[in-house]
N, C-alpha and C positions, 0 to 999 in steps of 0.2 A: 544489615542492608544488602539488596541485590547490586550485584555489578555487571557490566556488559559481557564480562566472560561466564557468569553463569546464567544469562538469560535464557527462559524457555519460553515456547510460545503454549499458551494457558487459553483453553477452550471450554471449560469447565468454572464456573465460578458460584463463590456463595451467596446467601440472600443477603449478604449485608449491603446495602447503599453506599453510594460513592457521595460523601457530603458536597454541595454547591461550593462550600468556600474551597475544599479541598482542589474539584477541578478548578476553579478561578484561578488559584493559586499555581498551579501547574501550567495552566494555558498561558499565563501571564508570563512566567518565567519560561516558557518554550519560544515565546516570541522575542526573546534575545538573541535568538539563532541568527545565521548569516541571513541575509536578504538582497537581492540585486537591486542595486542603486536607493538602498533603504525603503522599499515602496511596499513591501510586505504585500507580496501580491497572492495571498491566499486568504480564504475563508474556511471557517471550521463549522459544520451544522451540528448541534449536540441532541441527539434523540434518547430521552429519557422513556418514553409513552409507550406502551405494549401496541399502541394503534400505530405507531410510527415505524415502531421495529417492523411490526409484522408488514407494512406497505414495503418497508427495505428487503425484505429477506428474499422475496423470488428472486430481485437482482443479483443476490448472492447464493444462488441455487438452493436457496432454502436451507443452507449450511443452520444446525441446531444453534450456535451461539449468536447468532443476530439477535433471535428474540430471546435467548435466555442471560443475555450477559446485563447488567444496570444499565450499562451506557454503548448507545454507538456512536463513536464521531467519524463523521465525513468530511475529510481535507480537501477542498476545492482549489484548483486554478482559477485567480479570480483578477481579473482586469478591470470588471465592471466598475468597482469602487473606485478605482483610479483613473478611469475614463471619466465618469460621472464628476469627479473633484475637479479634472482638468478643464470639462466644459462649463464647470460653476465658477472656475476661475480666469475665463479668457485663454484657455490653451485649446490647441486643435489636436486631440488625440489620434493616435495611428496605430491601433492594438489590435485589430481587427484580423490577424494573421498569424501562421504557424510558428514564428519566431517567438512571438509574444506568448503563444500559448506555451511554448515550451521554458520560456523565463519565467513565467508565473508557475507552471507544473514544477521546475526546480525547486523553486522557492516553496511549494506548498510539500514536496517530500522533505527538504530539508528541517522545513516545520515539524513533519510529522515524525523524523526521526530523534529530533531534540524530545519532542514531548514523549516518545516511548522511554527513552533512556530515564527522563526525570520520574516518570510514573514509577517506572519498574524500580527503581532507588527508592521511592517510595511506599514499595510493598505491593503495588498493584499489579496484577496478569492483565496480559494483554495478544490478542492474536490479530496480524495483519491482513487484511482480507485482498488477495491478489485478484480478485473477480471484479473490483471495483470498475476497471474501465473494458470488461467484458462485454458488459451490458449498461453503458452509461445512461441510454435514455430513460431505463426505468428508474434510474435514481435522480436524473435530473425532472421526471415526472414528480415523483414521490416527495422531492424536495424543493420543487416549485423555484428550481434554479435559472434565472434571467439569462439573457446573451452575453457572452465572456466570462460565465461561469461555467468550471467545468470539473466533476468529481475525478481525483486523482489517486485518491487512498481511504480507506476505512479501517477503521479500528474497532473492535470490541473489547470492552475493558470493565474489568471487575477486579474484587479481592479473590485470588485464587483458592478452587478448591479441589486442587491438583499440583502434583509437583513433577510434570512428564521428564521423558529425559532430555538431556542435552541435544541438540541435533548435530549431526558430523560437519565436518568445515574441510574444506580442500588446504592441503600445504600452503604456506605464505609463498614458495617459489611459484607455484601454478598460476599467481596472477597479479604477483609485483614485478616489473620488468624494468633495468636498470639502463637509463638512456634512450634507449629506444625499445621498441616492440620485437620480442622475442616469439617467432611463430613455434608453437610446441612441434616437436615431432612425435612420430609414434611412440619412441622410447618413452619421451617426455609424458607423453598422455599413460603411459603405462603406471609410470610412477606417480603420477599426480593422482590418478584414480584408483591405485590398488587399494588404500585403507577401507575406502568409501565403497568399494564393490565387494569387499570380502566380508563386511559387517553383517551378520547373520541376519539381521533385520530386512537386508537390502537384496540377500540371497535367497530370504523365503519370498520376498515380494516379487522376484524376478520367477520362482517356481510356480508359484500361484497362478501367475498368469502366462503362464506357459512360454515364456521367452528365454532367449539365449543370453542376452546381455541387459544388465540396467539400464544402457542406453536405449534399448528398446520401448522399455517402459514409458522414458520421453519422448521419443520420436513416434510410438506406434500408438499409444494409449492417451497419454496425458495431454502433451501440446502437439496433436499432429497437424502436419500442413493445410488438411482441408479447413479444421477448425479456425485455425490462425487465419486463413484467407477469409473466411466468411466473418469472423470477429474483427477482422482488420475494416471491412466492408462496412459494417455497423459504426466503428469507432469515427470513421471519415465523415458518416453520415450525420452523427452525433457531432461531430467538432464542424461542420456545415450549419448545422441547425443554431449552435451556440457563437456562431459569427466568428470563428477561427481559422475556417478554409473555406475557400471560395472557388 
C-alpha cells in the first residue's frame, strides 16, 4: 500500500482499466472530506471516452497523459447545484460573487486532495494538472459547464506503468511559522533552498537552459510575468462568463 510519504507523480499508465465500482467507491469516500457549511460545493466530471479526452487535451497543452490515461477527472467549484436547490426551496441565493467562488474552489481542492490520497493508497497513479486554470474557457466549453460552475483541478488517473523518483521538498522550517509569520532573510533562503539547488537534476536543468540560478527557471521560463498577466486576464474573463465576477 502506498502512503503519502512515497507518493509520486505518475504520467505513464498501463492499459488496465479502472473498474467503475472502484471509482465510485473512491469518489464516495472522498466525499467525506471537509466542506464549507456541509454544502459540498464541488462537482466531478469523469471523462473516459477517447473523444472526450481529445477535447480536453488542448486545454492542457496537449500533455500526452491526458489522452493516454484511462480516466480524466475534472473537479469543479460548483455553486450551481446549491443555487438551484435554494431556488426550488423558496430561498434567495446570492452566490454570484468572488467570495462564493473562493469557497467553492476551496471545497473542490479539499475533495481533490482527499481523492488523491485514497486513490494512491489503492495503488493507482495520478498526475495533478496545474494547467486547469490556465485555459478555463476551453474546459468550460468541452464539458458544457453552466454558470456558477468552474474547473479548478484536473487529475489523470490510471494504473502506473512507471515508478518515477520522489520529488524534492523544502525543509519544514521553510514553511512552518510559530505564532506569527517569519519573513525569511537571505541567510534563511540560502539554508532553505540549498538542498534543492544542489540536486544534480536541478543543476543540469539550469545548465541546459543557460541560466545562472534555479530561481531564474521559474521567473524567466516557466512562470513569467507576461504569461501570468495574460492568463490572469483570461481567468477573469472566464469567471465573468460563469457568473462569479462582475
